[in-house]
matplotlib code that plots the C-alpha trace (Angstrom):
import matplotlib.pyplot as plt

x = [-18.0, -19.4, -22.5, -20.5, -19.2, -19.1, -22.3, -23.6, -23.6, -26.8, -29.3, -28.5, -25.2, -22.1, -20.4, -23.2, -22.7, -19.0, -18.2, -17.1, -15.7, -15.1, -18.9, -19.7, -19.8, -17.8, -21.0, -19.4, -17.0, -19.8, -23.1, -21.7, -20.4, -17.4, -15.7, -12.1, -10.9, -8.5, -10.4, -10.5, -8.1, -10.8, -14.4, -16.8, -20.5, -23.0, -23.5, -20.1, -17.4, -14.3, -11.3, -9.5, -12.2, -10.8, -12.8, -13.0, -14.6, -11.5, -9.7, -6.5, -4.9, -6.3, -2.9, -2.0, -5.3, -4.0, -0.8, -2.9, -5.2, -8.2, -8.2, -12.0, -12.3, -10.4, -13.0, -16.1, -18.0, -21.1, -21.8, -22.2, -24.8, -22.6, -22.8, -26.4, -27.4, -25.1, -25.9, -29.4, -31.3, -29.9, -29.1, -25.4, -25.9, -23.6, -24.4, -21.8, -23.4, -26.9, -26.5, -30.3, -30.2, -27.4, -29.6, -31.8, -28.8, -27.1, -30.3, -30.8, -27.2, -27.3, -30.6, -29.4, -26.3, -28.5, -30.5, -27.4, -26.0, -29.1, -28.8, -25.2, -26.3, -29.3, -27.0, -24.5, -27.2, -28.4, -24.9, -25.1, -26.0, -27.2, -29.7, -31.6, -34.8, -35.0, -33.6, -37.1, -38.0, -34.5, -34.9, -38.2, -36.6, -33.7, -36.1, -38.1, -35.1, -33.5, -36.7, -36.8, -33.2, -34.4, -37.2, -37.2, -35.2, -38.4, -39.5, -36.1, -35.8, -39.3, -38.6, -38.7, -35.4, -35.6, -38.9, -37.5, -34.5, -36.8, -38.4, -35.2, -33.2, -35.1, -34.3, -30.6, -30.6, -32.2, -29.7, -26.9, -28.4, -28.8, -25.3, -23.7, -25.7, -23.4, -20.3, -19.3, -19.0, -20.3, -20.9, -20.4, -23.1, -21.5, -24.3, -24.2, -21.4, -19.0, -15.7, -13.8, -10.1, -10.9, -8.0, -9.2, -5.9, -6.2, -9.8, -12.1, -14.9, -15.8, -19.5, -19.9, -22.5, -20.7, -23.6, -23.3, -20.5, -18.1, -14.7, -12.8, -9.1, -9.8, -7.0, -8.2, -4.7, -4.7, -8.4, -10.6, -13.4, -14.5, -18.3, -18.6, -21.5, -19.9, -22.8, -22.6, -19.5, -17.3, -13.8, -12.0, -8.4, -9.1, -6.0, -6.8, -3.3, -3.1, -6.8, -8.8, -11.9, -12.8, -16.5, -17.1, -20.7, -21.7, -18.2, -17.7, -14.6, -15.1, -14.8, -11.6, -10.2, -10.9, -9.0, -5.3, -4.3, -1.3, -0.3, -1.2, -4.8, -7.1, -9.8, -13.3, -13.7, -14.7, -12.9, -9.5, -6.5, -6.3, -3.3, -2.3, -1.9]
y = [4.4, 5.7, 4.2, 3.8, 0.4, -3.0, -4.9, -6.1, -9.7, -11.7, -11.6, -14.1, -15.1, -15.6, -12.6, -10.3, -11.6, -10.6, -7.1, -4.6, -1.7, 0.2, 0.5, 1.3, 4.6, 3.3, 2.3, -0.1, 2.6, 5.0, 3.2, 0.8, 1.5, 0.1, 0.3, 0.6, -3.0, -5.6, -5.3, -1.5, 1.2, 3.8, 4.3, 5.2, 5.9, 4.6, 7.2, 8.9, 8.3, 6.5, 8.8, 6.6, 7.0, 8.9, 11.4, 8.7, 6.3, 4.2, 3.2, 5.2, 2.4, -0.6, -2.3, -1.8, -2.4, -5.1, -3.2, -0.1, -1.9, -2.4, -6.2, -6.0, -4.4, -7.3, -9.9, -8.0, -9.0, -7.2, -10.0, -7.4, -5.3, -2.2, -1.9, -2.9, -0.1, 2.4, 1.6, 0.1, 1.4, 4.9, 4.9, 5.8, 9.0, 9.1, 10.5, 13.2, 14.7, 14.1, 14.5, 14.3, 10.7, 9.8, 8.7, 6.4, 5.0, 4.1, 2.5, 0.4, -1.0, -3.3, -4.7, -5.2, -6.9, -9.5, -10.1, -10.6, -13.0, -15.1, -15.0, -16.2, -19.3, -20.1, -19.8, -22.1, -24.6, -24.6, -25.6, -28.8, -31.8, -33.9, -31.1, -31.5, -32.5, -28.9, -27.1, -26.0, -24.4, -22.9, -21.4, -19.8, -18.4, -17.0, -15.3, -13.8, -12.5, -11.1, -9.2, -7.8, -6.5, -4.5, -2.7, 0.9, 2.1, 2.2, -1.3, -2.7, -1.1, -2.2, -5.9, -8.4, -10.2, -12.5, -13.8, -14.3, -16.1, -18.3, -19.4, -20.0, -21.7, -25.0, -25.3, -24.6, -27.2, -29.8, -29.1, -29.6, -32.9, -34.3, -33.5, -34.7, -37.9, -39.0, -38.8, -42.3, -43.1, -41.3, -37.6, -35.5, -33.0, -29.9, -27.5, -24.4, -26.0, -23.9, -25.1, -21.9, -22.9, -26.5, -28.9, -30.5, -30.8, -33.6, -34.3, -36.2, -33.6, -34.7, -34.1, -32.7, -30.1, -27.0, -24.7, -21.7, -23.3, -21.1, -22.0, -18.9, -19.7, -23.5, -25.7, -27.2, -27.7, -30.6, -31.4, -33.0, -30.6, -31.9, -31.4, -30.0, -27.5, -24.2, -21.8, -19.1, -20.8, -18.3, -19.0, -15.9, -16.8, -20.5, -22.4, -24.1, -24.6, -27.7, -28.4, -29.8, -27.6, -29.2, -28.9, -27.2, -26.1, -22.4, -21.3, -17.6, -15.5, -13.5, -16.7, -17.6, -14.1, -14.3, -17.6, -18.5, -20.7, -21.4, -22.6, -26.2, -25.3, -26.8, -24.4, -24.9, -23.8, -20.2, -18.9, -17.2, -17.7, -14.7, -12.5, -12.5, -16.3]
z = [45.0, 41.7, 40.2, 37.0, 37.9, 36.3, 35.6, 39.0, 39.9, 39.3, 42.2, 44.9, 43.4, 45.5, 43.9, 45.1, 48.6, 48.7, 50.1, 47.4, 49.4, 46.1, 45.6, 49.3, 51.1, 54.0, 55.8, 58.3, 59.3, 60.1, 60.8, 63.4, 66.9, 68.5, 71.9, 72.9, 73.5, 72.3, 68.9, 68.6, 69.6, 70.3, 71.0, 68.2, 68.4, 65.8, 63.1, 63.6, 61.0, 62.1, 62.3, 59.8, 57.1, 54.1, 52.0, 49.2, 51.7, 51.8, 55.0, 55.8, 57.7, 55.8, 55.4, 59.0, 60.8, 63.1, 63.9, 64.7, 67.1, 64.8, 64.4, 64.8, 61.4, 59.8, 60.9, 59.9, 56.7, 55.5, 52.9, 50.2, 52.2, 51.9, 48.2, 48.1, 50.4, 48.7, 45.0, 45.1, 48.1, 47.8, 44.1, 44.3, 46.2, 49.3, 52.7, 52.4, 49.3, 50.7, 54.5, 54.8, 53.9, 56.4, 59.3, 57.1, 55.3, 58.6, 60.0, 56.8, 56.8, 59.9, 58.7, 55.2, 56.6, 58.4, 55.2, 53.1, 55.7, 55.4, 51.6, 52.0, 54.1, 51.8, 48.7, 50.4, 51.2, 47.6, 46.6, 48.7, 46.4, 49.4, 50.3, 47.1, 49.0, 50.4, 47.4, 46.2, 49.5, 49.8, 46.3, 47.3, 50.4, 48.5, 46.0, 48.8, 50.8, 47.7, 46.9, 50.4, 50.0, 47.0, 48.8, 50.0, 53.0, 55.1, 54.1, 55.0, 58.4, 59.2, 58.7, 61.5, 60.7, 63.7, 62.4, 58.9, 60.4, 62.3, 59.0, 57.2, 60.0, 59.8, 56.1, 56.8, 59.6, 57.3, 54.6, 57.1, 58.4, 54.9, 54.0, 57.3, 57.2, 54.3, 56.6, 57.7, 61.4, 64.5, 64.1, 67.3, 68.4, 69.9, 68.9, 71.1, 73.3, 75.4, 74.0, 74.9, 75.1, 74.5, 73.6, 70.4, 68.6, 66.0, 67.0, 64.6, 64.1, 60.6, 60.1, 63.6, 64.5, 65.9, 65.2, 67.5, 69.5, 71.5, 70.2, 71.3, 71.7, 71.2, 70.0, 66.7, 65.3, 62.9, 63.6, 61.0, 60.4, 57.0, 56.4, 60.0, 60.4, 61.6, 61.2, 63.9, 65.6, 67.4, 66.1, 67.5, 68.1, 67.6, 66.4, 63.1, 62.0, 59.9, 60.3, 57.4, 56.7, 53.3, 52.8, 56.1, 56.1, 56.3, 57.2, 56.4, 55.5, 58.7, 60.8, 59.1, 59.5, 63.3, 63.6, 63.6, 60.7, 58.5, 55.1, 56.1, 56.9, 54.2, 53.2, 51.7, 48.1, 47.7, 50.8, 50.9, 53.2, 55.5, 54.9, 58.6, 58.6]

ax = plt.figure().add_subplot(projection="3d")
ax.plot(x, y, z, "-o")
ax.set_aspect("equal")
plt.show()
């Protein structure tokens, strides 16, 4: 929370794209709204601090979020946008000490989160050896997006993120296609499919496209999801116990946190086994 922290990670690195709550002013707990539901125990308006937010910007119930009815918090990932807004955009001055900056800070955060999510996907694509034919374009995209994240609060909030995403998505899709083309055999296409509650236990989904697929409460136990493209797939309450996610493309920690796995679930490099598994 203090600007006196360790040397920041290099621009566009994976470390920079991991949430560092210690260097954030609790922005996700204030800027974003949530409604009483299975994911949240109470209603909260955008711009109003959650009742569990401490004065040091930590969460008062962090270790018991699921038990207290705040499972929605455990599946949120800002991709490092929180510390970027706190320490770069606003120079380490928090909204409590400078209340006049609060509104602008809370408006910047959701936009910055989208930019950092794009950076995450582009960085992942640059790590795919088979995607080398588009690495140059991806590198330019990463440099451009990273530069945008370092602009003023006004320039960030004025961005058309949807247009930017429209420019980057074809590169991510091409990176996915080049990588999955190396997978032997027939590759299933379930892009955008409604697979809510689907029985896919033990299914061969290696190299499949599951981009944007609705997999809420789907049974993927023991499924082969190696090199499957999972960008934007909704894995809330999906059963991935014993599934093999080796090399799964564009899978995020938030997606894993939303699913139900176990010690036998094989994870891609760089992602952690959720504590509640």
